[in-house]
C-alpha positions as CSV (number, residue, x, y, z in Angstrom):
1,M,0.0,0.0,0.0
2,D,2.7,2.5,1.0
3,R,4.6,3.9,-1.9
4,G,5.6,7.0,0.1
5,A,8.1,5.3,2.4
6,G,10.2,3.7,-0.4
7,R,12.1,5.1,-3.3
8,V,10.4,8.0,-5.0
9,S,10.6,8.6,-8.7
10,G,11.3,11.9,-10.4
11,T,7.7,12.1,-11.6
12,Q,6.4,11.4,-8.1
13,R,8.7,14.1,-6.7
14,L,7.5,16.6,-9.2
15,S,3.8,15.7,-8.4
16,E,4.5,16.6,-4.8
17,W,6.7,19.6,-5.2
18,A,5.0,21.4,-8.1
19,P,1.7,22.0,-6.3
20,A,3.6,23.2,-3.2
21,A,5.7,25.6,-5.2
22,G,2.6,26.8,-7.0
23,I,0.7,27.5,-3.8
24,L,3.7,29.3,-2.4
25,L,4.0,31.6,-5.4
26,F,0.3,32.3,-5.4
27,H,0.4,33.5,-1.8
28,L,3.5,35.5,-2.3
29,A,2.0,37.2,-5.4
30,F,-0.8,38.6,-3.3
31,L,1.1,39.0,-0.1
32,P,0.0,42.6,0.9
33,G,-3.7,41.7,0.6
34,Y,-5.9,44.6,1.9
35,G,-3.5,45.5,4.7
36,V,-2.5,44.3,8.1
37,F,-5.1,42.1,9.7
38,R,-6.5,42.7,13.2
39,D,-5.1,39.5,14.6
40,E,-1.7,40.0,13.1
41,L,-1.4,43.2,15.2
42,Y,-2.1,41.1,18.3
43,Y,0.4,38.4,17.3
44,V,3.2,41.0,16.8
45,A,2.3,42.3,20.3
46,C,2.6,38.7,21.6
47,G,6.0,38.4,19.9
48,R,7.2,41.4,21.9
49,R,6.2,39.5,25.0
50,P,7.3,35.8,24.5
51,G,6.2,33.5,27.2
52,W,4.6,30.1,27.8
53,G,1.1,31.1,27.0
54,Y,-1.5,33.8,26.2
55,V,-5.1,34.2,27.1
56,D,-6.5,33.0,23.8
57,H,-3.8,30.7,22.4
58,P,-0.7,28.7,23.3
59,P,2.8,30.3,22.9
60,L,4.2,29.1,19.6
61,V,2.7,31.9,17.4
62,G,4.3,34.4,19.7
63,W,7.6,32.7,19.6
64,V,7.7,32.6,15.8
65,A,6.7,36.3,15.7
66,W,9.5,37.1,18.1
67,L,12.0,35.1,15.9
68,V,10.9,36.8,12.7
69,A,11.2,40.2,14.3
70,Q,14.8,39.4,15.2
71,V,15.6,38.5,11.6
72,A,13.4,40.8,9.6
73,G,12.1,43.4,12.0
74,E,8.5,43.8,13.0
75,S,6.6,43.2,9.7
76,H,3.3,41.6,9.0
77,L,4.5,40.9,5.5
78,A,7.5,39.0,6.8
79,L,5.1,37.0,9.0
80,R,2.9,36.3,6.0
81,V,5.9,34.8,4.2
82,V,6.2,32.3,7.1
83,A,2.5,31.5,6.8
84,A,2.8,30.9,3.1
85,L,5.8,28.6,3.7
86,A,3.7,26.6,6.2
87,M,0.9,26.3,3.6
88,A,3.3,25.1,1.0
89,A,4.7,22.5,3.4
90,T,1.2,21.4,4.1
91,V,0.5,21.0,0.4
92,W,3.7,18.9,0.0
93,L,2.7,16.7,2.9
94,A,-0.7,16.1,1.3
95,G,1.1,14.6,-1.6
96,R,3.2,12.5,0.7
97,I,0.1,11.3,2.5
98,A,-1.4,10.3,-0.8
99,G,1.8,8.4,-1.6
100,A,1.7,6.6,1.8
101,L,-1.9,5.6,1.0
102,G,-0.7,4.0,-2.2
103,G,-1.2,6.8,-4.6
104,G,0.8,7.5,-7.7
105,P,1.7,10.9,-9.3
106,Y,-1.9,11.8,-10.2
107,A,-3.1,11.2,-6.6
108,R,-0.2,13.1,-5.1
109,A,-0.6,16.1,-7.3
110,L,-4.4,16.2,-6.9
111,A,-4.2,15.9,-3.1
112,G,-1.7,18.8,-3.0
113,V,-3.7,21.0,-5.3
114,A,-7.0,20.4,-3.4
115,T,-5.3,21.0,-0.1
116,G,-3.8,24.3,-1.2
117,L,-6.6,25.7,-3.3
118,A,-9.6,25.0,-1.1
119,P,-11.1,28.4,-0.3
120,V,-10.7,27.9,3.5
121,A,-7.0,27.0,3.0
122,L,-6.4,30.1,0.9
123,S,-8.0,32.2,3.6
124,L,-6.0,30.6,6.5
125,G,-2.7,30.9,4.6
126,S,-3.2,34.5,3.6
127,T,-2.4,36.1,7.0
128,Y,-0.2,35.2,9.9
129,S,-1.8,33.2,12.7
130,M,-1.6,29.8,14.4
131,N,-4.1,28.5,11.8
132,A,-1.6,28.0,9.0
133,F,0.7,26.1,11.4
134,D,-2.3,24.1,12.6
135,L,-2.9,22.8,9.1
136,L,0.8,21.9,8.9
137,F,0.9,20.0,12.2
138,W,-2.2,18.0,11.4
139,A,-0.7,17.1,8.0
140,V,2.5,16.0,9.7
141,I,0.6,13.9,12.2
142,A,-1.6,12.4,9.5
143,W,1.4,11.4,7.4
144,I,3.0,9.7,10.5
145,L,-0.3,7.9,11.3
146,V,-0.7,6.5,7.8
147,R,2.8,5.1,7.9
148,V,2.7,3.6,11.3
149,L,-0.8,2.2,11.0
150,S,0.2,0.7,7.6
151,G,2.9,-1.4,9.3
152,G,5.7,1.1,9.6
153,S,8.2,1.2,12.5
154,E,6.6,1.5,15.9
155,R,9.2,4.2,16.7
156,L,7.0,6.5,14.5
157,W,4.8,6.8,17.6
158,L,7.5,8.8,19.2
159,A,7.5,11.1,16.1
160,F,3.8,11.3,16.5
161,G,4.1,12.4,20.1
162,A,6.7,15.0,19.3
163,A,4.6,16.5,16.5
164,A,1.4,16.4,18.6
165,G,3.2,18.1,21.5
166,V,4.6,20.9,19.5
167,G,1.3,21.2,17.7
168,L,-0.5,21.6,21.0
169,L,1.9,24.5,21.8
170,N,0.5,26.1,18.6
171,K,-3.2,25.3,19.0
172,I,-5.1,23.1,21.4
173,S,-7.3,21.8,18.6
174,I,-4.7,19.0,18.3
175,L,-6.7,17.5,21.2
176,Y,-9.6,16.9,18.8
177,L,-7.3,14.8,16.7
178,G,-6.0,12.9,19.7
179,F,-9.5,12.1,20.8
180,G,-10.6,11.1,17.3
181,L,-7.6,8.8,17.0
182,V,-8.3,7.0,20.2
183,V,-12.0,6.5,19.3
184,G,-11.0,5.5,15.8
185,L,-8.6,2.9,17.1
186,V,-11.4,1.4,19.2
187,L,-13.9,1.4,16.3
188,A,-11.4,-0.2,14.0
189,R,-10.4,-2.8,16.6
190,R,-6.8,-1.9,16.4
191,W,-6.0,-3.4,19.8
192,D,-2.4,-4.1,18.7
193,V,-1.8,-0.3,18.9
194,F,-3.0,-0.2,22.5
195,R,-0.6,-3.0,23.3
196,S,2.4,-1.0,21.9
197,R,4.5,0.6,24.6
198,L,5.8,3.1,22.1
199,F,2.2,4.3,21.4
200,W,1.9,5.2,25.1
201,A,5.4,6.7,25.1
202,G,4.4,8.9,22.3
203,G,1.4,10.2,24.3
204,V,3.6,10.8,27.3
205,L,6.0,12.7,25.1
206,A,3.2,14.9,23.8
207,F,2.1,15.6,27.3
208,L,5.5,16.5,28.5
209,I,6.1,19.0,25.6
210,F,2.7,20.6,26.4
211,L,3.2,20.6,30.1
212,P,4.9,24.0,30.5
213,H,1.9,25.6,28.9
214,L,-0.4,23.8,31.3
215,V,1.7,25.0,34.2
216,W,1.3,28.5,32.8
217,Q,-2.5,28.1,32.6
218,H,-2.7,26.9,36.2
219,S,-0.5,29.8,37.4
220,N,-2.7,32.3,35.7
221,G,-6.1,30.9,36.7
222,W,-6.8,29.0,33.5
223,P,-7.6,32.1,31.4
224,T,-8.1,30.1,28.2
225,L,-11.1,28.3,29.7
226,E,-12.6,31.6,30.7
227,F,-12.0,33.0,27.3
228,M,-13.6,30.1,25.5
229,A,-16.7,30.2,27.8
230,N,-17.1,33.9,27.2
231,A,-16.7,33.6,23.5
232,R,-19.3,30.9,23.2
233,R,-21.8,32.8,25.3
234,D,-21.3,36.4,24.0
235,K,-19.2,36.5,20.8
236,L,-19.7,33.6,18.4
237,A,-22.8,33.4,16.3
238,P,-24.7,30.2,17.1
239,L,-24.5,27.5,14.4
240,S,-26.4,24.2,14.3
241,A,-24.8,20.9,13.4
242,P,-26.4,20.8,9.9
243,G,-25.3,24.5,9.5
244,F,-21.7,23.5,10.4
245,V,-21.6,20.8,7.8
246,K,-23.1,23.1,5.2
247,E,-20.5,25.8,5.9
248,A,-17.7,23.2,5.8
249,L,-18.9,22.1,2.4
250,L,-19.1,25.7,1.2
251,Q,-15.6,26.5,2.5
252,T,-14.2,23.7,0.3
253,A,-16.9,24.1,-2.5
254,P,-14.8,23.3,-5.6
255,M,-13.3,20.2,-4.0
256,A,-15.7,19.3,-1.2
257,W,-16.7,16.1,-3.1
258,L,-13.1,15.0,-3.0
259,W,-12.8,15.0,0.8
260,V,-16.2,13.4,1.1
261,L,-15.0,10.7,-1.3
262,G,-11.8,10.3,0.7
263,V,-13.6,9.8,4.0
264,G,-15.8,7.2,2.4
265,W,-12.8,5.4,0.9
266,L,-11.1,5.3,4.3
267,L,-14.2,3.8,5.8
268,V,-15.1,1.1,3.3
269,A,-12.3,0.5,0.8
270,R,-10.5,-2.8,1.1
271,A,-7.2,-1.1,0.3
272,A,-7.8,1.2,3.3
273,A,-8.3,-1.5,5.8
274,R,-5.1,-0.8,7.7
275,V,-5.9,2.9,8.0
276,R,-9.6,2.5,8.7
277,T,-8.9,4.2,12.0
278,L,-8.4,7.5,10.3
279,G,-11.8,7.5,8.6
280,F,-13.4,7.0,11.9
281,A,-11.2,9.6,13.5
282,F,-12.3,12.2,10.8
283,L,-16.0,11.5,11.6
284,V,-15.4,11.8,15.3
285,V,-13.7,15.2,14.8
286,L,-16.4,16.3,12.5
287,G,-19.1,15.3,15.0
288,F,-17.3,16.8,17.9
289,L,-17.0,20.2,16.2
290,A,-20.4,20.2,14.7
291,F,-22.2,19.4,17.9
292,G,-19.8,21.1,20.2
293,G,-20.1,24.6,18.8
294,G,-16.8,24.8,16.9
295,K,-16.2,27.1,14.0
296,P,-16.4,25.4,10.6
297,Y,-12.9,26.4,9.6
298,Y,-11.5,24.3,12.5
299,L,-12.2,21.2,10.4
300,A,-9.8,22.5,7.7
301,A,-6.9,21.0,9.5
302,A,-8.2,17.5,8.7
303,Y,-8.7,18.0,5.0
304,S,-5.1,17.2,3.9
305,L,-5.7,13.5,4.9
306,A,-9.2,13.4,3.4
307,F,-8.2,15.0,0.1
308,A,-5.3,12.6,-0.1
309,A,-7.6,9.6,0.4
310,G,-10.1,11.0,-2.1
311,A,-7.3,11.5,-4.7
312,V,-6.1,7.9,-4.2
313,A,-9.7,6.6,-4.6
314,L,-10.1,8.6,-7.8
315,E,-6.8,7.4,-9.2
316,G,-7.9,3.9,-8.5
317,W,-10.8,4.0,-10.9
318,K,-9.8,1.5,-13.6
319,A,-12.7,1.7,-16.0
320,G,-11.6,3.2,-19.3
321,R,-14.0,6.1,-19.5
322,A,-13.6,7.0,-15.8
323,R,-9.9,6.8,-16.1
324,S,-9.9,9.1,-19.2
325,L,-11.9,11.7,-17.2
326,R,-9.3,12.1,-14.5
327,P,-7.3,14.9,-16.1
328,A,-10.5,16.8,-16.9
329,V,-11.7,16.5,-13.3
330,A,-8.4,17.9,-12.0
331,V,-8.4,20.8,-14.6
332,L,-12.1,21.6,-13.8
333,M,-11.4,21.6,-10.1
334,V,-8.4,23.9,-10.4
335,G,-10.3,26.3,-12.7
336,V,-13.3,26.6,-10.4
337,A,-11.0,27.0,-7.4
338,L,-9.1,29.8,-9.0
339,A,-12.4,31.5,-10.1
340,V,-13.7,31.6,-6.5
341,S,-10.3,32.3,-4.9
342,P,-11.2,36.0,-4.4
343,L,-13.7,34.8,-1.8
344,G,-11.0,33.0,0.1
345,R,-8.2,35.5,0.2
346,P,-7.6,39.1,-1.0
347,V,-6.9,38.9,-4.7
348,L,-8.9,41.6,-6.4
349,P,-9.1,45.4,-5.7
350,V,-11.8,46.1,-3.2
351,E,-14.3,47.7,-5.6
352,T,-13.8,44.8,-8.1
353,F,-14.2,42.3,-5.3
354,V,-17.5,43.8,-4.2
355,R,-18.9,43.6,-7.7
356,Y,-17.5,40.1,-8.2
357,A,-18.9,38.7,-5.0
358,A,-22.3,40.2,-5.7
359,A,-22.3,38.6,-9.2
360,L,-21.7,35.3,-7.5
361,G,-24.5,35.9,-5.1
362,Q,-22.3,36.2,-2.1
363,T,-23.2,38.5,0.8
364,P,-20.7,39.7,3.5
365,G,-20.6,37.4,6.5
366,T,-19.1,36.9,9.9
367,E,-18.9,34.1,12.4
368,E,-19.4,36.6,15.3
369,R,-22.2,38.7,16.6
370,H,-21.2,41.9,14.8
371,A,-22.8,43.9,12.0
372,V,-20.8,44.0,8.8
373,G,-20.5,46.5,5.9
374,R,-20.0,45.7,2.3
375,L,-17.0,43.4,3.1
376,P,-17.0,40.2,5.1
377,Q,-15.4,40.5,8.5
378,F,-12.2,38.8,7.4
379,Y,-11.5,41.5,4.8
380,A,-13.0,44.4,6.8
381,D,-10.5,43.6,9.6
382,M,-7.7,44.5,7.2
383,H,-8.8,48.1,6.9
384,G,-8.4,51.2,8.9
385,W,-5.6,50.4,11.4
386,R,-3.0,52.9,10.1
387,G,-5.7,55.6,9.9
388,M,-6.7,54.9,13.5
389,A,-3.1,55.2,14.7
390,E,-2.7,58.4,12.8
391,A,-5.9,59.8,14.4
392,V,-4.5,58.9,17.8
393,A,-1.2,60.5,16.9
394,A,-3.0,63.7,15.9
395,V,-4.6,63.9,19.4
396,V,-1.4,63.1,21.2
397,R,0.4,66.0,19.4
398,T,-2.1,68.4,20.9
399,L,-1.0,67.4,24.5
400,P,1.4,69.6,26.4
401,A,4.9,68.1,26.6
402,E,4.4,67.3,30.3
403,D,1.3,65.3,29.5
404,R,2.8,63.5,26.6
405,A,5.6,62.3,28.8
406,K,3.2,60.4,31.1
407,A,0.4,59.6,28.6
408,C,-0.7,56.1,27.5
409,V,-3.2,55.0,24.9
410,F,-6.0,52.7,26.0
411,G,-7.6,50.5,23.3
412,Q,-10.9,48.8,23.7
413,N,-9.6,45.7,22.1
414,Y,-6.4,44.1,21.0
415,G,-6.7,45.4,17.5
416,E,-6.8,49.0,18.6
417,A,-4.0,48.5,21.2
418,G,-2.0,46.4,18.7
419,A,-2.3,49.1,15.9
420,T,-1.1,51.7,18.4
421,E,1.9,49.6,19.2
422,Y,2.6,48.5,15.6
423,F,2.5,52.0,14.1
424,G,3.6,53.7,17.3
425,R,7.3,53.9,16.6
426,A,6.8,55.6,13.2
427,L,4.2,58.0,14.7
428,D,5.9,58.6,18.1
429,L,3.0,57.3,20.1
430,P,2.9,56.6,23.8
431,P,2.7,53.0,25.2
432,A,-0.6,51.2,24.5
433,I,-2.6,49.2,27.0
434,S,-5.9,47.4,26.9
435,A,-8.0,45.1,29.1
436,H,-8.7,42.7,26.3
437,N,-7.3,39.2,26.5
438,S,-3.5,39.0,27.0
439,Y,-3.2,42.8,27.1
440,W,-5.0,42.6,30.5
441,L,-2.5,40.0,31.7
442,W,0.3,42.2,30.6
443,G,-1.1,44.9,32.8
444,P,-0.9,48.7,32.7
445,G,2.9,48.8,32.9
446,R,4.2,52.3,33.7
447,C,0.8,53.8,32.9
448,S,-0.6,55.5,36.0
449,G,-3.9,56.8,34.7
450,E,-2.9,60.5,35.1
451,V,-3.2,61.0,31.4
452,L,-4.8,58.6,29.0
453,V,-5.8,58.8,25.3
454,V,-8.8,56.5,25.2
455,I,-10.0,55.0,21.9
456,G,-13.8,54.5,22.1
457,D,-15.9,54.1,25.2
458,R,-18.8,56.2,26.5
459,R,-18.5,59.7,27.9
460,E,-20.7,58.8,30.9
461,R,-18.5,55.9,31.9
462,L,-15.3,58.0,31.6
463,D,-16.8,60.8,33.7
464,E,-17.3,58.3,36.5
465,L,-13.6,57.2,36.4
466,F,-11.7,60.5,35.6
467,A,-11.7,64.0,36.9
468,D,-11.3,65.6,33.5
469,V,-12.7,64.2,30.2
470,R,-12.6,65.9,26.8
471,L,-13.1,64.8,23.2
472,G,-9.8,65.0,21.3
473,G,-10.9,63.6,17.9
474,V,-12.7,60.9,15.9
475,S,-11.2,58.0,14.0
476,R,-12.8,57.3,10.6
477,C,-12.2,54.3,8.4
478,T,-13.6,53.1,5.1
479,D,-14.5,49.4,4.7
480,C,-13.4,48.5,8.2
481,M,-15.8,46.8,10.6
482,P,-18.6,49.2,11.3
483,Y,-18.1,49.3,15.0
484,E,-14.5,50.6,14.4
485,D,-15.7,53.5,12.3
486,G,-16.4,56.8,14.1
487,R,-14.5,55.9,17.3
488,S,-14.2,58.8,19.6
489,I,-10.7,59.5,20.9
490,W,-10.8,60.9,24.4
491,V,-8.2,62.7,26.5
492,V,-8.8,61.9,30.1
493,R,-7.0,63.0,33.2
494,G,-7.0,62.3,36.9
495,L,-8.0,58.7,37.5
496,K,-10.1,58.8,40.6
497,Q,-8.6,55.6,42.1
498,P,-5.3,53.8,41.7
499,I,-5.0,52.0,38.4
500,S,-4.0,48.9,40.3
501,S,-7.4,48.9,42.0
502,L,-9.3,49.5,38.7
503,W,-7.4,47.1,36.5
504,P,-9.0,43.8,37.9
505,R,-12.5,45.1,37.1
506,L,-11.6,45.9,33.5
507,K,-10.7,42.4,32.5
508,R,-12.3,41.3,29.2
509,F,-11.5,37.8,28.0
510,I,-13.5,37.2,24.8
């Protein structure tokens, strides 16, 4: 079954590397997108404060941001290059998974193309976040699992543990995969795996790698659990299980049939008997996310395996007519994927995109409880940050020199605080603080509350907290999220209580 572990021909290498190179070039060609993304501002801030954890994610994304800053300076474009490389590696691994499942050049190439051009993958690879790395870690783990379950060396369980442990330091969704694997092994009656000491050793290794983050969570009162509970209750738009499946299909629309075929092949094909576990694991993860309130894009990490299995199934069609249609299927899938790519990542100018999306019958959407404008939230969150920072800078310049020396900027969320920090050096802005997520944990620093420039908030609330409140300006933005447009910028003085007393009450984990 496993052609991927032995000698690889030149054609097979090309079928694995060509899609990876193509996806990398595609992302690099459109690297700037519509501007810096809200979450990228936050991850740059995390990179300035590397540690063993953050309120809403494990530490790896901050570590990588810190490392990139040491090499290339603080640049969201440099970080996007890293995300593009992670996506290219994921595409390459999809081809390797197909080879490990017994696929030849056609299956390897098709698996890679589908993995890289799925709209959800284009979206997750277009900005810097833990999501691009999540797809990569799941693909690494899937490749290892296919090999070890197909009869490879049991020592691969140690590689599995290492990959899972580092993957957990990136995103805890690896736990879904672990849970799915255990249930899949039981359903597939792979008792031989449970009898392997190296299987358990791999699990212990993953736990030990992840342990420092668990210690950090315990030391800080398990903030991620609080964040997740608040997000489910107050932030995320509710989605039923059928709605989840519908969105998952739409997010992979041109090639959704391929991953469905792949899961079916894993579950029933005789050639997939040794890896039946992985078909069950996929369904367990799908069910857990659909009924557990997960976002549909969380499932994207599992698609590299499913696409690879579907490509192997398609390549295995022996009938003459079906075999002759295989090239046409691939070309049609790629063509449609490229045609809808502007819906997955920024490709077109904004005005052109708006018209194009309307022509396709697409309306702006969001997975959160926010109103949107003419752009979906993912694109809107790439607009307005430099302008906001410049509006804050204009207010700061009106302050007397004595006030500027002790002023700080308070943002209502990590986007506003992150933008102040990101553009702050160029605009000579004071330090930025916020009570949102990890910014709250980082605390007020040297900021005493004597003089604050506050982005947003209500006058009535500020009057309760400060002795002097005046309007300094207003931040305007085009095509940003509507709630970020028209933000008042206040200059407040004389906090009526010590900031150390106020800070605990400001906490906002969501």
